[in-house]
PDB file of N, CA, C and O in Angstrom, chain B, residues numbered from 101:
ATOM      1  N   MET B 101       0.817  -1.197   0.000  1.00  0.00           N
ATOM      2  CA  MET B 101       0.000   0.000   0.000  1.00  0.00           C
ATOM      3  C   MET B 101       0.860   1.260   0.000  1.00  0.00           C
ATOM      4  O   MET B 101       0.415   2.305  -0.476  1.00  0.00           O
ATOM      5  N   ALA B 102       2.065   1.183   0.517  1.00  0.00           N
ATOM      6  CA  ALA B 102       2.922   2.367   0.585  1.00  0.00           C
ATOM      7  C   ALA B 102       3.206   2.940  -0.797  1.00  0.00           C
ATOM      8  O   ALA B 102       3.412   4.145  -0.937  1.00  0.00           O
ATOM      9  N   GLU B 103       3.220   2.073  -1.834  1.00  0.00           N
ATOM     10  CA  GLU B 103       3.498   2.562  -3.185  1.00  0.00           C
ATOM     11  C   GLU B 103       2.278   3.230  -3.805  1.00  0.00           C
ATOM     12  O   GLU B 103       2.405   4.087  -4.680  1.00  0.00           O
ATOM     13  N   ARG B 104       1.105   2.833  -3.348  1.00  0.00           N
ATOM     14  CA  ARG B 104      -0.141   3.344  -3.908  1.00  0.00           C
ATOM     15  C   ARG B 104      -0.809   4.296  -2.942  1.00  0.00           C
ATOM     16  O   ARG B 104      -1.150   3.922  -1.820  1.00  0.00           O
ATOM     17  N   LYS B 105      -0.989   5.493  -3.371  1.00  0.00           N
ATOM     18  CA  LYS B 105      -1.655   6.487  -2.534  1.00  0.00           C
ATOM     19  C   LYS B 105      -3.158   6.236  -2.565  1.00  0.00           C
ATOM     20  O   LYS B 105      -3.695   5.856  -3.606  1.00  0.00           O
ATOM     21  N   PRO B 106      -3.845   6.440  -1.447  1.00  0.00           N
ATOM     22  CA  PRO B 106      -5.294   6.243  -1.436  1.00  0.00           C
ATOM     23  C   PRO B 106      -5.994   7.115  -2.472  1.00  0.00           C
ATOM     24  O   PRO B 106      -5.658   8.286  -2.649  1.00  0.00           O
ATOM     25  N   THR B 107      -6.970   6.525  -3.150  1.00  0.00           N
ATOM     26  CA  THR B 107      -7.695   7.217  -4.210  1.00  0.00           C
ATOM     27  C   THR B 107      -8.330   8.511  -3.719  1.00  0.00           C
ATOM     28  O   THR B 107      -8.294   9.522  -4.420  1.00  0.00           O
ATOM     29  N   ALA B 108      -8.903   8.491  -2.539  1.00  0.00           N
ATOM     30  CA  ALA B 108      -9.559   9.694  -2.019  1.00  0.00           C
ATOM     31  C   ALA B 108      -8.569  10.838  -1.851  1.00  0.00           C
ATOM     32  O   ALA B 108      -8.892  11.985  -2.158  1.00  0.00           O
ATOM     33  N   CYS B 109      -7.372  10.541  -1.368  1.00  0.00           N
ATOM     34  CA  CYS B 109      -6.362  11.590  -1.193  1.00  0.00           C
ATOM     35  C   CYS B 109      -5.873  12.093  -2.541  1.00  0.00           C
ATOM     36  O   CYS B 109      -5.722  13.299  -2.733  1.00  0.00           O
ATOM     37  N   ARG B 110      -5.630  11.198  -3.461  1.00  0.00           N
ATOM     38  CA  ARG B 110      -5.182  11.600  -4.798  1.00  0.00           C
ATOM     39  C   ARG B 110      -6.232  12.510  -5.439  1.00  0.00           C
ATOM     40  O   ARG B 110      -5.895  13.539  -6.025  1.00  0.00           O
ATOM     41  N   PHE B 111      -7.499  12.125  -5.323  1.00  0.00           N
ATOM     42  CA  PHE B 111      -8.580  12.947  -5.859  1.00  0.00           C
ATOM     43  C   PHE B 111      -8.590  14.327  -5.187  1.00  0.00           C
ATOM     44  O   PHE B 111      -8.719  15.349  -5.860  1.00  0.00           O
ATOM     45  N   GLY B 112      -8.455  14.346  -3.870  1.00  0.00           N
ATOM     46  CA  GLY B 112      -8.464  15.609  -3.141  1.00  0.00           C
ATOM     47  C   GLY B 112      -7.361  16.552  -3.567  1.00  0.00           C
ATOM     48  O   GLY B 112      -7.595  17.743  -3.769  1.00  0.00           O
ATOM     49  N   PHE B 113      -6.151  16.018  -3.705  1.00  0.00           N
ATOM     50  CA  PHE B 113      -5.020  16.879  -4.070  1.00  0.00           C
ATOM     51  C   PHE B 113      -4.997  17.231  -5.557  1.00  0.00           C
ATOM     52  O   PHE B 113      -4.737  18.379  -5.919  1.00  0.00           O
ATOM     53  N   GLU B 114      -5.268  16.256  -6.411  1.00  0.00           N
ATOM     54  CA  GLU B 114      -5.135  16.499  -7.851  1.00  0.00           C
ATOM     55  C   GLU B 114      -6.365  17.150  -8.469  1.00  0.00           C
ATOM     56  O   GLU B 114      -6.233  18.075  -9.269  1.00  0.00           O
ATOM     57  N   LYS B 115      -7.540  16.690  -8.118  1.00  0.00           N
ATOM     58  CA  LYS B 115      -8.762  17.202  -8.761  1.00  0.00           C
ATOM     59  C   LYS B 115      -9.374  18.381  -8.002  1.00  0.00           C
ATOM     60  O   LYS B 115      -9.817  19.354  -8.612  1.00  0.00           O
ATOM     61  N   MET B 116      -9.395  18.290  -6.683  1.00  0.00           N
ATOM     62  CA  MET B 116     -10.003  19.359  -5.893  1.00  0.00           C
ATOM     63  C   MET B 116      -8.994  20.435  -5.499  1.00  0.00           C
ATOM     64  O   MET B 116      -9.369  21.490  -4.987  1.00  0.00           O
ATOM     65  N   ARG B 117      -7.733  20.166  -5.736  1.00  0.00           N
ATOM     66  CA  ARG B 117      -6.647  21.104  -5.433  1.00  0.00           C
ATOM     67  C   ARG B 117      -6.587  21.488  -3.957  1.00  0.00           C
ATOM     68  O   ARG B 117      -6.316  22.639  -3.617  1.00  0.00           O
ATOM     69  N   LEU B 118      -6.846  20.503  -3.076  1.00  0.00           N
ATOM     70  CA  LEU B 118      -6.719  20.742  -1.639  1.00  0.00           C
ATOM     71  C   LEU B 118      -5.249  20.922  -1.288  1.00  0.00           C
ATOM     72  O   LEU B 118      -4.379  20.360  -1.953  1.00  0.00           O
ATOM     73  N   HIS B 119      -4.972  21.688  -0.264  1.00  0.00           N
ATOM     74  CA  HIS B 119      -3.602  21.899   0.182  1.00  0.00           C
ATOM     75  C   HIS B 119      -3.225  20.945   1.303  1.00  0.00           C
ATOM     76  O   HIS B 119      -2.048  20.658   1.521  1.00  0.00           O
ATOM     77  N   ARG B 120      -4.251  20.451   2.021  1.00  0.00           N
ATOM     78  CA  ARG B 120      -3.987  19.638   3.207  1.00  0.00           C
ATOM     79  C   ARG B 120      -5.196  18.749   3.497  1.00  0.00           C
ATOM     80  O   ARG B 120      -6.338  19.179   3.338  1.00  0.00           O
ATOM     81  N   ILE B 121      -4.944  17.519   3.920  1.00  0.00           N
ATOM     82  CA  ILE B 121      -5.992  16.598   4.351  1.00  0.00           C
ATOM     83  C   ILE B 121      -5.625  16.133   5.748  1.00  0.00           C
ATOM     84  O   ILE B 121      -4.483  15.751   6.002  1.00  0.00           O
ATOM     85  N   THR B 122      -6.596  16.165   6.654  1.00  0.00           N
ATOM     86  CA  THR B 122      -6.359  15.768   8.044  1.00  0.00           C
ATOM     87  C   THR B 122      -7.241  14.573   8.387  1.00  0.00           C
ATOM     88  O   THR B 122      -8.388  14.488   7.949  1.00  0.00           O
ATOM     89  N   LEU B 123      -6.690  13.649   9.180  1.00  0.00           N
ATOM     90  CA  LEU B 123      -7.469  12.523   9.680  1.00  0.00           C
ATOM     91  C   LEU B 123      -7.275  12.413  11.178  1.00  0.00           C
ATOM     92  O   LEU B 123      -6.281  12.894  11.722  1.00  0.00           O
ATOM     93  N   TRP B 124      -8.244  11.766  11.854  1.00  0.00           N
ATOM     94  CA  TRP B 124      -8.192  11.569  13.302  1.00  0.00           C
ATOM     95  C   TRP B 124      -8.429  10.099  13.603  1.00  0.00           C
ATOM     96  O   TRP B 124      -9.338   9.486  13.042  1.00  0.00           O
ATOM     97  N   VAL B 125      -7.622   9.533  14.481  1.00  0.00           N
ATOM     98  CA  VAL B 125      -7.788   8.146  14.928  1.00  0.00           C
ATOM     99  C   VAL B 125      -7.612   8.104  16.446  1.00  0.00           C
ATOM    100  O   VAL B 125      -7.084   9.040  17.046  1.00  0.00           O
ATOM    101  N   VAL B 126      -8.061   7.006  17.058  1.00  0.00           N
ATOM    102  CA  VAL B 126      -7.840   6.817  18.490  1.00  0.00           C
ATOM    103  C   VAL B 126      -6.324   6.779  18.709  1.00  0.00           C
ATOM    104  O   VAL B 126      -5.616   6.037  18.028  1.00  0.00           O
ATOM    105  N   ALA B 127      -5.835   7.565  19.645  1.00  0.00           N
ATOM    106  CA  ALA B 127      -4.394   7.760  19.835  1.00  0.00           C
ATOM    107  C   ALA B 127      -3.619   6.461  20.053  1.00  0.00           C
ATOM    108  O   ALA B 127      -2.481   6.355  19.596  1.00  0.00           O
ATOM    109  N   GLY B 128      -4.190   5.479  20.728  1.00  0.00           N
ATOM    110  CA  GLY B 128      -3.469   4.250  21.018  1.00  0.00           C
ATOM    111  C   GLY B 128      -3.506   3.219  19.903  1.00  0.00           C
ATOM    112  O   GLY B 128      -2.996   2.113  20.083  1.00  0.00           O
ATOM    113  N   ASP B 129      -4.094   3.545  18.757  1.00  0.00           N
ATOM    114  CA  ASP B 129      -4.231   2.588  17.652  1.00  0.00           C
ATOM    115  C   ASP B 129      -2.961   2.602  16.799  1.00  0.00           C
ATOM    116  O   ASP B 129      -2.896   3.288  15.779  1.00  0.00           O
ATOM    117  N   SER B 130      -1.962   1.845  17.225  1.00  0.00           N
ATOM    118  CA  SER B 130      -0.668   1.855  16.532  1.00  0.00           C
ATOM    119  C   SER B 130      -0.748   1.249  15.139  1.00  0.00           C
ATOM    120  O   SER B 130       0.023   1.643  14.263  1.00  0.00           O
ATOM    121  N   ALA B 131      -1.653   0.304  14.902  1.00  0.00           N
ATOM    122  CA  ALA B 131      -1.800  -0.285  13.567  1.00  0.00           C
ATOM    123  C   ALA B 131      -2.295   0.767  12.573  1.00  0.00           C
ATOM    124  O   ALA B 131      -1.801   0.843  11.448  1.00  0.00           O
ATOM    125  N   ALA B 132      -3.270   1.576  12.988  1.00  0.00           N
ATOM    126  CA  ALA B 132      -3.772   2.646  12.119  1.00  0.00           C
ATOM    127  C   ALA B 132      -2.673   3.662  11.846  1.00  0.00           C
ATOM    128  O   ALA B 132      -2.534   4.142  10.721  1.00  0.00           O
ATOM    129  N   ARG B 133      -1.900   3.990  12.863  1.00  0.00           N
ATOM    130  CA  ARG B 133      -0.813   4.951  12.694  1.00  0.00           C
ATOM    131  C   ARG B 133       0.205   4.460  11.654  1.00  0.00           C
ATOM    132  O   ARG B 133       0.648   5.237  10.809  1.00  0.00           O
ATOM    133  N   ARG B 134       0.571   3.190  11.713  1.00  0.00           N
ATOM    134  CA  ARG B 134       1.516   2.635  10.733  1.00  0.00           C
ATOM    135  C   ARG B 134       0.972   2.737   9.311  1.00  0.00           C
ATOM    136  O   ARG B 134       1.706   3.072   8.381  1.00  0.00           O
ATOM    137  N   VAL B 135      -0.315   2.447   9.146  1.00  0.00           N
ATOM    138  CA  VAL B 135      -0.916   2.492   7.810  1.00  0.00           C
ATOM    139  C   VAL B 135      -0.900   3.910   7.257  1.00  0.00           C
ATOM    140  O   VAL B 135      -0.442   4.124   6.134  1.00  0.00           O
ATOM    141  N   TYR B 136      -1.388   4.881   8.021  1.00  0.00           N
ATOM    142  CA  TYR B 136      -1.449   6.226   7.450  1.00  0.00           C
ATOM    143  C   TYR B 136      -0.066   6.843   7.282  1.00  0.00           C
ATOM    144  O   TYR B 136       0.128   7.652   6.374  1.00  0.00           O
ATOM    145  N   GLU B 137       0.898   6.490   8.122  1.00  0.00           N
ATOM    146  CA  GLU B 137       2.253   7.007   7.925  1.00  0.00           C
ATOM    147  C   GLU B 137       2.892   6.400   6.675  1.00  0.00           C
ATOM    148  O   GLU B 137       3.672   7.072   5.999  1.00  0.00           O
ATOM    149  N   LYS B 138       2.578   5.148   6.358  1.00  0.00           N
ATOM    150  CA  LYS B 138       3.121   4.510   5.148  1.00  0.00           C
ATOM    151  C   LYS B 138       2.668   5.207   3.874  1.00  0.00           C
ATOM    152  O   LYS B 138       3.394   5.219   2.880  1.00  0.00           O
ATOM    153  N   VAL B 139       1.469   5.788   3.896  1.00  0.00           N
ATOM    154  CA  VAL B 139       0.968   6.449   2.689  1.00  0.00           C
ATOM    155  C   VAL B 139       1.220   7.951   2.681  1.00  0.00           C
ATOM    156  O   VAL B 139       0.720   8.654   1.802  1.00  0.00           O
ATOM    157  N   GLY B 140       1.985   8.452   3.644  1.00  0.00           N
ATOM    158  CA  GLY B 140       2.419   9.839   3.577  1.00  0.00           C
ATOM    159  C   GLY B 140       1.863  10.799   4.606  1.00  0.00           C
ATOM    160  O   GLY B 140       2.221  11.977   4.585  1.00  0.00           O
ATOM    161  N   PHE B 141       0.996  10.345   5.514  1.00  0.00           N
ATOM    162  CA  PHE B 141       0.491  11.233   6.561  1.00  0.00           C
ATOM    163  C   PHE B 141       1.520  11.358   7.679  1.00  0.00           C
ATOM    164  O   PHE B 141       2.289  10.430   7.930  1.00  0.00           O
ATOM    165  N   VAL B 142       1.530  12.493   8.338  1.00  0.00           N
ATOM    166  CA  VAL B 142       2.443  12.770   9.438  1.00  0.00           C
ATOM    167  C   VAL B 142       1.617  13.113  10.678  1.00  0.00           C
ATOM    168  O   VAL B 142       0.754  13.990  10.627  1.00  0.00           O
ATOM    169  N   THR B 143       1.879  12.425  11.790  1.00  0.00           N
ATOM    170  CA  THR B 143       1.161  12.703  13.034  1.00  0.00           C
ATOM    171  C   THR B 143       1.570  14.073  13.553  1.00  0.00           C
ATOM    172  O   THR B 143       2.758  14.376  13.661  1.00  0.00           O
ATOM    173  N   GLU B 144       0.569  14.907  13.875  1.00  0.00           N
ATOM    174  CA  GLU B 144       0.857  16.271  14.320  1.00  0.00           C
ATOM    175  C   GLU B 144       0.237  16.624  15.665  1.00  0.00           C
ATOM    176  O   GLU B 144       0.853  17.333  16.460  1.00  0.00           O
ATOM    177  N   ASP B 145      -0.962  16.144  15.929  1.00  0.00           N
ATOM    178  CA  ASP B 145      -1.709  16.611  17.099  1.00  0.00           C
ATOM    179  C   ASP B 145      -2.149  15.449  17.984  1.00  0.00           C
ATOM    180  O   ASP B 145      -2.327  14.328  17.509  1.00  0.00           O
ATOM    181  N   LEU B 146      -2.322  15.726  19.266  1.00  0.00           N
ATOM    182  CA  LEU B 146      -2.928  14.777  20.195  1.00  0.00           C
ATOM    183  C   LEU B 146      -3.977  15.530  20.997  1.00  0.00           C
ATOM    184  O   LEU B 146      -3.664  16.514  21.667  1.00  0.00           O
ATOM    185  N   LEU B 147      -5.203  15.076  20.931  1.00  0.00           N
ATOM    186  CA  LEU B 147      -6.295  15.690  21.685  1.00  0.00           C
ATOM    187  C   LEU B 147      -6.680  14.728  22.799  1.00  0.00           C
ATOM    188  O   LEU B 147      -7.436  13.783  22.572  1.00  0.00           O
ATOM    189  N   ALA B 148      -6.170  14.961  23.988  1.00  0.00           N
ATOM    190  CA  ALA B 148      -6.438  14.084  25.126  1.00  0.00           C
ATOM    191  C   ALA B 148      -7.868  14.263  25.611  1.00  0.00           C
ATOM    192  O   ALA B 148      -8.330  15.385  25.823  1.00  0.00           O
ATOM    193  N   GLY B 149      -8.564  13.142  25.784  1.00  0.00           N
ATOM    194  CA  GLY B 149      -9.929  13.181  26.301  1.00  0.00           C
ATOM    195  C   GLY B 149     -10.897  13.936  25.424  1.00  0.00           C
ATOM    196  O   GLY B 149     -11.827  14.568  25.926  1.00  0.00           O
ATOM    197  N   SER B 150     -10.693  13.881  24.122  1.00  0.00           N
ATOM    198  CA  SER B 150     -11.471  14.723  23.222  1.00  0.00           C
ATOM    199  C   SER B 150     -12.724  14.073  22.661  1.00  0.00           C
ATOM    200  O   SER B 150     -13.524  14.751  22.017  1.00  0.00           O
ATOM    201  N   SER B 151     -12.919  12.785  22.885  1.00  0.00           N
ATOM    202  CA  SER B 151     -14.069  12.103  22.313  1.00  0.00           C
ATOM    203  C   SER B 151     -14.641  11.136  23.334  1.00  0.00           C
ATOM    204  O   SER B 151     -13.915  10.604  24.173  1.00  0.00           O
ATOM    205  N   ILE B 152     -15.919  10.916  23.259  1.00  0.00           N
ATOM    206  CA  ILE B 152     -16.559   9.967  24.161  1.00  0.00           C
ATOM    207  C   ILE B 152     -16.797   8.670  23.401  1.00  0.00           C
ATOM    208  O   ILE B 152     -17.468   8.664  22.370  1.00  0.00           O
ATOM    209  N   GLY B 153     -16.249   7.576  23.909  1.00  0.00           N
ATOM    210  CA  GLY B 153     -16.415   6.280  23.273  1.00  0.00           C
ATOM    211  C   GLY B 153     -17.806   5.720  23.499  1.00  0.00           C
ATOM    212  O   GLY B 153     -18.611   6.299  24.229  1.00  0.00           O
ATOM    213  N   SER B 154     -18.081   4.591  22.866  1.00  0.00           N
ATOM    214  CA  SER B 154     -19.416   3.997  22.934  1.00  0.00           C
ATOM    215  C   SER B 154     -19.798   3.561  24.348  1.00  0.00           C
ATOM    216  O   SER B 154     -20.986   3.433  24.643  1.00  0.00           O
ATOM    217  N   GLU B 155     -18.837   3.333  25.213  1.00  0.00           N
ATOM    218  CA  GLU B 155     -19.113   2.923  26.587  1.00  0.00           C
ATOM    219  C   GLU B 155     -19.040   4.097  27.555  1.00  0.00           C
ATOM    220  O   GLU B 155     -18.969   3.896  28.767  1.00  0.00           O
ATOM    221  N   GLY B 156     -19.057   5.309  27.037  1.00  0.00           N
ATOM    222  CA  GLY B 156     -19.011   6.491  27.876  1.00  0.00           C
ATOM    223  C   GLY B 156     -17.623   6.854  28.352  1.00  0.00           C
ATOM    224  O   GLY B 156     -17.470   7.720  29.213  1.00  0.00           O
ATOM    225  N   ARG B 157     -16.599   6.198  27.799  1.00  0.00           N
ATOM    226  CA  ARG B 157     -15.217   6.495  28.182  1.00  0.00           C
ATOM    227  C   ARG B 157     -14.670   7.655  27.362  1.00  0.00           C
ATOM    228  O   ARG B 157     -15.064   7.859  26.214  1.00  0.00           O
ATOM    229  N   SER B 158     -13.777   8.397  27.953  1.00  0.00           N
ATOM    230  CA  SER B 158     -13.100   9.475  27.263  1.00  0.00           C
ATOM    231  C   SER B 158     -11.938   8.887  26.467  1.00  0.00           C
ATOM    232  O   SER B 158     -11.162   8.091  26.995  1.00  0.00           O
ATOM    233  N   LEU B 159     -11.816   9.275  25.202  1.00  0.00           N
ATOM    234  CA  LEU B 159     -10.742   8.779  24.343  1.00  0.00           C
ATOM    235  C   LEU B 159      -9.834   9.918  23.917  1.00  0.00           C
ATOM    236  O   LEU B 159     -10.274  11.063  23.812  1.00  0.00           O
ATOM    237  N   SER B 160      -8.580   9.612  23.674  1.00  0.00           N
ATOM    238  CA  SER B 160      -7.660  10.585  23.104  1.00  0.00           C
ATOM    239  C   SER B 160      -7.533  10.310  21.614  1.00  0.00           C
ATOM    240  O   SER B 160      -7.479   9.156  21.188  1.00  0.00           O
ATOM    241  N   LEU B 161      -7.486  11.374  20.831  1.00  0.00           N
ATOM    242  CA  LEU B 161      -7.379  11.243  19.387  1.00  0.00           C
ATOM    243  C   LEU B 161      -6.037  11.774  18.906  1.00  0.00           C
ATOM    244  O   LEU B 161      -5.520  12.758  19.435  1.00  0.00           O
ATOM    245  N   ALA B 162      -5.483  11.118  17.906  1.00  0.00           N
ATOM    246  CA  ALA B 162      -4.255  11.585  17.265  1.00  0.00           C
ATOM    247  C   ALA B 162      -4.626  12.117  15.888  1.00  0.00           C
ATOM    248  O   ALA B 162      -5.350  11.466  15.135  1.00  0.00           O
ATOM    249  N   GLY B 163      -4.131  13.293  15.569  1.00  0.00           N
ATOM    250  CA  GLY B 163      -4.395  13.903  14.267  1.00  0.00           C
ATOM    251  C   GLY B 163      -3.174  13.796  13.387  1.00  0.00           C
ATOM    252  O   GLY B 163      -2.044  13.965  13.844  1.00  0.00           O
ATOM    253  N   ALA B 164      -3.411  13.512  12.109  1.00  0.00           N
ATOM    254  CA  ALA B 164      -2.325  13.421  11.138  1.00  0.00           C
ATOM    255  C   ALA B 164      -2.722  14.154   9.889  1.00  0.00           C
ATOM    256  O   ALA B 164      -3.906  14.223   9.557  1.00  0.00           O
ATOM    257  N   THR B 165      -1.750  14.708   9.186  1.00  0.00           N
ATOM    258  CA  THR B 165      -2.037  15.433   7.964  1.00  0.00           C
ATOM    259  C   THR B 165      -1.154  14.955   6.826  1.00  0.00           C
ATOM    260  O   THR B 165      -0.066  14.413   7.023  1.00  0.00           O
ATOM    261  N   ALA B 166      -1.671  15.180   5.629  1.00  0.00           N
ATOM    262  CA  ALA B 166      -0.901  14.979   4.412  1.00  0.00           C
ATOM    263  C   ALA B 166      -0.962  16.295   3.671  1.00  0.00           C
ATOM    264  O   ALA B 166      -2.015  16.929   3.612  1.00  0.00           O
ATOM    265  N   SER B 167       0.147  16.708   3.111  1.00  0.00           N
ATOM    266  CA  SER B 167       0.227  17.967   2.407  1.00  0.00           C
ATOM    267  C   SER B 167       0.272  17.715   0.904  1.00  0.00           C
ATOM    268  O   SER B 167       0.956  16.803   0.441  1.00  0.00           O
ATOM    269  N   GLY B 168      -0.456  18.524   0.150  1.00  0.00           N
ATOM    270  CA  GLY B 168      -0.454  18.396  -1.297  1.00  0.00           C
ATOM    271  C   GLY B 168       0.904  18.647  -1.915  1.00  0.00           C
ATOM    272  O   GLY B 168       1.178  18.145  -3.005  1.00  0.00           O
ATOM    273  N   THR B 169       1.761  19.405  -1.260  1.00  0.00           N
ATOM    274  CA  THR B 169       3.089  19.688  -1.815  1.00  0.00           C
ATOM    275  C   THR B 169       4.052  18.520  -1.659  1.00  0.00           C
ATOM    276  O   THR B 169       5.025  18.422  -2.406  1.00  0.00           O
ATOM    277  N   THR B 170       3.795  17.628  -0.698  1.00  0.00           N
ATOM    278  CA  THR B 170       4.674  16.479  -0.509  1.00  0.00           C
ATOM    279  C   THR B 170       4.053  15.184  -1.000  1.00  0.00           C
ATOM    280  O   THR B 170       4.684  14.129  -0.947  1.00  0.00           O
ATOM    281  N   TRP B 171       2.821  15.261  -1.478  1.00  0.00           N
ATOM    282  CA  TRP B 171       2.113  14.071  -1.911  1.00  0.00           C
ATOM    283  C   TRP B 171       2.672  13.665  -3.233  1.00  0.00           C
ATOM    284  O   TRP B 171       2.230  12.673  -3.812  1.00  0.00           O
TER     285      TRP B 171
END
């Protein structure tokens, strides 16, 4: 997958001319982090206790971005 950029991101940068795409995942999800970093996203933000999970627990989210100039 590292060689192939996700279609949605390619569309966003090439067709819609976006400058930046941001995604959010549960901070402790290391498998998700590996996947998005392989395709060019860079982890930038951590929002501690920013979301309420399905069981009423507070979750921390990690934010990552991809830039159209480095894509």
